KOLRO-343069 format. One line per 4 residues: for each residue x, y, z of N, C-alpha, C. Coordinates in Angstrom, 1 decimal, always signed. Layout:
# residues N
X Y Z X Y Z X Y Z  ...;
This chain:
# residues 81
-0.2 +2.9 +13.9 -0.1 +4.5 +14.9 +0.4 +3.8 +16.7  +0.1 +2.6 +16.9 +0.0 +2.4 +18.0 +1.8 +2.2 +18.7  +2.4 +2.0 +17.4 +4.0 +1.8 +17.5 +4.8 +2.8 +17.5  +3.9 +4.1 +16.9 +4.7 +5.5 +16.8 +4.0 +5.8 +18.4;
+3.6 +6.0 +19.3 +3.2 +6.1 +20.2 +4.1 +5.8 +21.2  +4.1 +4.3 +21.0 +5.1 +3.5 +21.9 +6.7 +3.9 +21.4  +7.1 +4.6 +20.9 +8.6 +5.2 +20.6 +8.4 +6.6 +20.7  +7.6 +7.4 +20.8 +7.6 +8.4 +21.0 +7.4 +8.3 +22.8;
+6.8 +7.5 +23.5 +6.8 +7.5 +25.1 +8.3 +7.1 +25.2  +9.1 +6.2 +24.8 +10.0 +6.0 +25.2 +10.9 +6.8 +24.9  +11.4 +7.8 +24.0 +12.1 +8.7 +23.9 +11.8 +10.1 +24.9  +10.3 +10.2 +25.2 +10.2 +10.6 +26.5 +10.9 +10.5 +28.2;
+10.8 +9.6 +27.8 +11.0 +8.2 +29.2 +12.6 +8.7 +29.5  +13.4 +8.9 +28.0 +14.7 +9.2 +28.7 +15.4 +7.9 +28.0  +14.7 +6.7 +27.0 +15.2 +5.7 +26.6 +16.2 +6.1 +24.9  +16.5 +5.3 +24.9 +17.0 +5.0 +23.2 +16.1 +5.2 +22.7;
+16.0 +5.6 +21.3 +15.0 +5.5 +19.8 +15.5 +4.2 +19.4  +14.6 +4.0 +19.3 +14.3 +2.6 +18.3 +15.0 +2.2 +17.3  +15.9 +1.2 +16.8 +16.5 +1.1 +15.7 +15.7 +1.5 +14.7  +16.0 +2.1 +13.3 +15.5 +2.5 +12.3 +16.0 +1.5 +11.1;
+15.2 +1.1 +10.5 +15.3 +0.2 +9.3 +16.3 +0.7 +8.3  +17.0 -0.3 +7.4 +17.8 +0.5 +6.7 +16.7 +0.6 +5.2  +16.1 -0.5 +4.6 +15.5 +0.2 +3.8 +14.1 +0.4 +3.7  +13.4 +0.4 +2.4 +11.8 +0.3 +2.5 +11.4 -0.5 +2.4;
+12.3 -2.1 +2.1 +11.7 -3.2 +1.9 +12.4 -3.7 +3.2  +13.0 -3.6 +3.8 +13.3 -4.1 +5.8 +11.8 -2.9 +6.5  +11.5 -2.1 +6.4 +10.6 -1.5 +7.0 +8.9 -2.0 +6.6  +8.9 -2.5 +5.1 +7.4 -3.2 +4.9 +7.6 -4.8 +5.5;
+9.0 -5.3 +5.2 +9.0 -6.6 +6.3 +8.7 -6.7 +7.6  +8.9 -5.7 +8.5 +8.9 -5.3 +9.6 +7.6 -4.8 +10.0  +6.7 -4.0 +9.2 +5.5 -4.0 +9.1 +4.3 -5.3 +9.1  +4.6 -6.0 +8.0 +4.3 -7.2 +7.6 +4.2 -8.4 +9.1;
+5.4 -8.0 +9.6 +5.7 -9.1 +10.4 +4.7 -8.3 +11.9  +4.4 -7.8 +12.1 +3.7 -6.7 +13.4 +2.1 -7.1 +12.9  +2.2 -6.7 +11.8 +0.6 -6.9 +11.1 -0.1 -8.7 +11.5  +0.7 -9.5 +10.8 +0.4 -11.0 +11.3 +0.6 -11.3 +12.4;
+1.0 -10.9 +13.3 +1.4 -10.7 +14.7 -0.4 -10.5 +15.8  -0.2 -9.9 +15.5 -1.8 -8.6 +15.3 -3.1 -9.8 +14.7  -2.8 -10.3 +13.7 -3.8 -11.3 +13.1 -4.3 -12.2 +14.1  -3.0 -12.8 +14.2 -2.5 -14.0 +14.8 -3.3 -14.0 +16.2;
-3.1 -13.2 +16.9 -3.3 -12.5 +18.8 -4.9 -13.0 +17.8  -5.5 -11.6 +17.3 -7.0 -11.3 +17.3 -7.4 -13.0 +17.2  -7.1 -13.9 +16.6 -7.6 -15.6 +16.1 -7.9 -16.5 +17.3  -6.4 -15.7 +17.8 -6.4 -17.1 +18.9 -7.5 -16.5 +20.2;
-7.7 -15.0 +20.4 -8.3 -14.5 +21.2 -9.9 -15.2 +20.7  -10.5 -14.6 +19.6 -11.4 -15.3 +19.2 -12.0 -16.8 +19.2  -10.9 -17.8 +19.4 -10.8 -19.2 +19.4 -11.1 -19.6 +21.1  -11.1 -18.6 +21.9 -11.3 -19.0 +23.6 -13.2 -19.4 +23.5;
-12.9 -20.5 +24.7 -14.2 -20.7 +24.7 -15.7 -19.8 +24.4  -16.6 -20.3 +23.6 -17.6 -19.4 +23.9 -17.0 -17.8 +23.1  -16.2 -17.3 +22.4 -16.0 -16.5 +21.3 -16.5 -17.1 +20.4  -17.4 -15.4 +19.1 -17.8 -15.9 +17.7 -17.0 -16.9 +17.2;
-15.7 -17.1 +17.2 -15.4 -18.6 +16.1 -15.0 -19.5 +16.5  -15.4 -19.5 +18.0 -15.6 -21.2 +18.2 -16.9 -21.7 +18.3  -17.8 -20.4 +18.5 -19.1 -20.9 +18.5 -19.7 -21.1 +17.0  -18.7 -20.4 +16.0 -18.9 -20.7 +14.6 -18.6 -22.2 +13.7;
-17.2 -22.6 +14.7 -16.3 -23.5 +14.5 -17.2 -25.0 +14.8  -17.8 -25.0 +15.4 -18.8 -25.9 +16.5 -20.3 -25.9 +15.3  -20.5 -25.1 +14.8 -22.0 -25.0 +13.7 -21.6 -25.5 +12.9  -20.5 -24.8 +12.0 -20.3 -25.8 +11.2 -19.9 -26.8 +10.8;
-18.9 -27.6 +12.1 -19.2 -29.3 +11.9 -20.2 -29.8 +12.6  -21.5 -28.9 +12.9 -22.9 -29.7 +13.2 -23.1 -29.6 +11.6  -23.4 -29.3 +11.5 -24.3 -28.4 +9.9 -23.4 -28.2 +8.4  -22.4 -29.0 +8.1 -21.5 -28.5 +6.9 -22.5 -28.8 +5.7;
-23.0 -29.1 +5.4 -24.0 -28.8 +4.0 -24.7 -27.4 +4.3  -24.9 -27.2 +4.8 -26.2 -26.1 +5.2 -24.8 -24.8 +5.5  -23.8 -25.0 +6.2 -23.1 -23.7 +6.1 -22.1 -24.1 +4.8  -21.6 -24.7 +4.4 -21.3 -23.8 +2.7 -22.1 -23.9 +1.8;
-23.4 -23.8 +2.0 -24.7 -23.4 +1.4 -24.9 -21.7 +1.4  -24.7 -21.3 +2.9 -24.6 -20.2 +3.2 -23.7 -19.4 +2.4  -22.3 -20.2 +3.1 -21.1 -19.6 +2.9 -21.0 -18.9 +0.9  -21.6 -19.9 +0.0 -21.6 -19.9 -1.4 -22.4 -18.6 -1.5;
-23.8 -18.6 -0.8 -24.8 -17.5 -0.9 -24.3 -16.3 -0.9  -23.4 -16.0 +0.5 -22.8 -14.8 +0.7 -21.8 -14.6 -0.3  -21.0 -15.6 -0.7 -20.1 -15.4 -1.9 -20.7 -14.8 -2.9  -21.7 -15.1 -3.7 -22.0 -14.9 -4.6 -22.9 -13.2 -4.5;
-23.3 -12.7 -3.4 -23.7 -11.4 -3.1 -22.7 -10.9 -3.3  -21.9 -11.2 -2.4 -20.0 -10.2 -2.4 -19.6 -9.9 -3.9  -19.4 -11.0 -4.7 -18.9 -10.8 -5.9 -19.9 -9.9 -6.8  -21.0 -9.8 -6.4 -21.7 -8.9 -7.7 -21.8 -7.5 -7.4;
-21.3 -7.4 -6.2 -21.1 -5.9 -5.9 -20.3 -5.4 -6.9;
């Protein structure tokens, strides 16, 4: 949705329209690349000091067996649904 707004804003500003992909496969590939880039950026942001992923990483390194047990129990709970 954000890309659509960016394209429309570019057109309103008098810029050229973005190049259209030739096929559905090209569109899917570009969408996958954009999504994977966003996920990578989100993970990088979450790994900053004192962010949730950093805290979780430190906790798992301190108590690995308990973390494994919690992950197993959560997996069982999710799989039963």
